[in-house]
N, C-alpha and C positions, 0 to 999 in steps of 0.2 A: 572220532571215535578211537582211532590208533593212538591220538595223544593221550586220551584218558586211560587206555589200556597200559601204555608206557609208564604213565604216572603211577598207575596202580601197582604194576610190577616193580617199579622202583621203590616205592613205599614198602612193599612186601619184602623185598631183598634187604632193606634196612632193618624192618621189624624182625626178620629172622635171625640177624646177628645180635640181637639184644639178649643178654644173659640176666639170670636172677640178681647177680651182683650189681648190675647196671641199675636195675629197678631200685634195689635197696639203696644204692649210692644217690639216686635222684630223690628218693624219698627223704633221706637223712639231710641232704642239702636243702631241700625244700622246708624241712622242719626247722633247721638252724636259721634260714633266712626269716621264716615266720616268727620265731622266738626272738629274732633280733629286732625286728621291726615292732613286736608287741613290747619289748623291753623299752626300746627307744621312745615309744609313744608314751610311757609313763614317766619319762625324764626330760630334762632340758636338751637331751641330745636329738629330740625329734627334728628340730629345724636344722641342725647341722647335718644329719643323715640326708636330708633334701639336698643340701649343698653338695655333699659327697656324691650323690647320684647324678647331679648336673655336670659335676666335675668329670666323672667317668664317661658320661655321654659326650661331653666336649672332647674328651681324649680320643674316643673311638671315631669321632667325625674328623679330627684332624689326622688321625692315623690313616684313615681310609683315603683321605684326600691328599696324602702324602706331603703334608706340611711338615718339614723336617724340624724347623726351629721350634714350632708350636709343641710338636711331639716331644723334643727333647725337654722343653721347659715344663710341660705338664707331668712327663715321667719323673722328674726330679722333685716336682711338688708333691706328687702322690707318694713317692718313696720316703721323703722326709716328713710327709704329713702323718703317716702311720705312727711313728715315733711320738709326734706332737700329740696326736690323739690319745695315746696310751698314758701320757703324762697329764693332759688336760683333764680326762675323764677317769682317772684313777679311782675316785670314790664310787662312781657307778659302776665300774668294772668289778670293784671289791664286792659290792652289793650283790652283783650278779653271780659271782663265784660262791659267795656265801649262801645264796639261795640253792644253788646247785649242791653245795655241801650239805645242806639241811635236808634234801630230798633223800627219802629212803627208797631203795629199789623194791622192797617188799610192799611198800604202800601203794604201788601202782597196781599190784595185783590183789592185795587184801586190805581189810579194814583193820589197821593196827591199833586203833584205840581200844582199851580194854573195857570191860563193862563197868568196873570200879571207877575208872577215869571218867566215863561219861555220866555215871550216876553222881559223882562228886560235883561235876558242873551243872548237872540237872538241878541239884539241890541249892547250889550257890547262885545261879543266874537270877532267880526272883528276889533273893536277898540283895544282890548288886544293884538291880533295877529299882527296887523300892527305896534303898539307900540313896542312890543318885537322884531319884525324884525329889526326896526330902531335901537333900542338899542343894538341888537346883532351885527349889521353892524358897528356901532361906538364903539363897545366893551365897552359900558357903563354898569357897574354892576347894576343888578336890582332884586328886591325880591317882587313878588306879591302873595298874599294869597287869594284864593277864598274860602270864608266860605260856609259850607253847613249845614248840621243839627246841628252839634256842634257849639254853639255860642262861640265867641272868645273876650267876653267882657274884660276878664282879660288882653289879649294882647292889645286890643283897648285902654285900659285905660293908657298904657304906651306911647302911641304915641299923635300926634296932630289930633284932630277930624276935618274932612273936610266935609263929607256928600255931595260929588260933583258927578255930572255926569262925567264919564270917557270921556277922549279925548286924542288924540296922543300928543297934546301939553302939557296937564297937567302931563301925565307920563313922557315926556320928561323934564319938568322943575322940577319934583320932584326928578328924578334920576340923574340930571345933576351934575357932580362933584363939591364938595364943596358948594352946596346950603344947607340951613338949614334942609331940610327934606330928603336928599339923603340916610343918614346913617340909615338904618332901613328897615322895610318891609311896604308895602302898603297892607292893609286889605281890600277886597271888599265883600260887602253883597248885594244880590239881585241885581247884575249888577252895583251897585254904589260904588264908592271910599269911604269907611267910615272913614278911618284914614290912616295916613302916619307916617313915622318914628317910627314904633311900634317894640318893642324888643320881640323876639320869645325864647321859651325855648331851652336849649341845648339838644342834643340827649341823651338818657339814656345810651347808650352803646358807647360813644364817642371814646373810645380807639380802637373799632373794625372798625371805619370809616378809609378810605383811607387818608393817611397823606397829599396828593397832593390836597385834597378838601378844600376850603377855608371856611371862617366864614358863608358866604351866604348859601352855600350847607348844612353845618352843621345845621344852624338854620332852614332850610326848612325841614330837616329830624327830627328835635326836634318837630316842630308843627304838623308833619305828624303822630308822634307817639302818640300824645295825643288828636288828633281830626281827622275827616273825610274830612278836608280840602284839597284842591288841591293847590299846591304852585308852582309857575313858577320862575325859577332861570336863570338869564343871567350872565354868567362868565364875569368878568372884564378883565382876562388875555387872554381868547380865544374867547369870544363871543358865546360860546356854550350855547344853550338853553336846560334846564333840567326841569324835573318835578318830585316833591316829593309827594308820596301818600302812606298811610299806612306803613310808616317806610321804603320804597323803593325808591330809586333814578334812574329814567329813563333819559337817556341822548341823545343828538343829535336830537332834534326836529326840523324839518322844519316847515315853515308856514302852509303848507298843513296838515302835520300830527298833528300839534298843534291844528289847527282848528277842524279836526276830533275828536281828543281827547276830547277837551273841549265840543264840541257839544254832544258827546256820554255820557259824565258825567253830564252835567249840562242841557241838553235838551233831557231827554229820549223819544224815540219814542214810540208812542202808540202801544199796540198789534194789531194783524190782526183783531181780534174780535171787538176791540174798533173802528178801522177803518171802518169796515163794518157797524157797528152800527150807527156811526156818518154819514155816507154815506146815510143810509136808512132814518135817521131823516131830513137830508137836502133835499132828494128827496121828502119825505112826505110834508115837508113845502112848497116846490116848487110847488107841486100839488095843495096844499091849496091856495096858491096865484094865480095860474092859473085859478082856479074855481071862 
């Protein structure tokens, strides 16, 4: 009984010394570790991260065991390994920093998308989906980039500026074989076709991509690695519809699935609180008119 009491009072004495800053510190470290693991899971760094964890565990074991030679060796490996990791994983680190740079602080608390922006995509999505379905059926190769927060001015400058409202006929004409604009990507901004015949960057780790994937799929991965864009690819050989996003390629999209995906990404639904608040405002205005 005394042992339990002593243990309780020991824990209580530790808890009493904890400050608000300590709690914030722990939460921040936990968040950073979680995000690091989440990011590593999406890249080739996942296996390497496991190796680093095993190396650190080995270091703590030899340190506790007082193995001086092994401790010295592992300390030097870890110190020089940090610099090697920065050099080796420079592309992944750059992508991570670019994602941080694209994040708006206000977007955490508010829905920054304007009503016009949402309505533009609301109108464009059915046209995109129907156009892609026709291109897929006729096995006409296509590459459509939907710009988001990261502006693609560099890629737009390589193509032909159009600034046109999308239509099934326009998509059909652009990607029709041997037409002047068919070779390259269409880039869309705010629901409009901004440019066609645009050249996209090559993927950073091209040697790791499946050899059966063609130039369109590779280009879609390349632009998805350097921006937050969504790229739709129609295979010329099979008619398969794929989407590239954040360096990943997802294949085999039907029209329904493509619609759901684009709406979820381009037309985010308001939270329940926002819906309730909007409903209350409408009801209040309705009552005012009735009076």
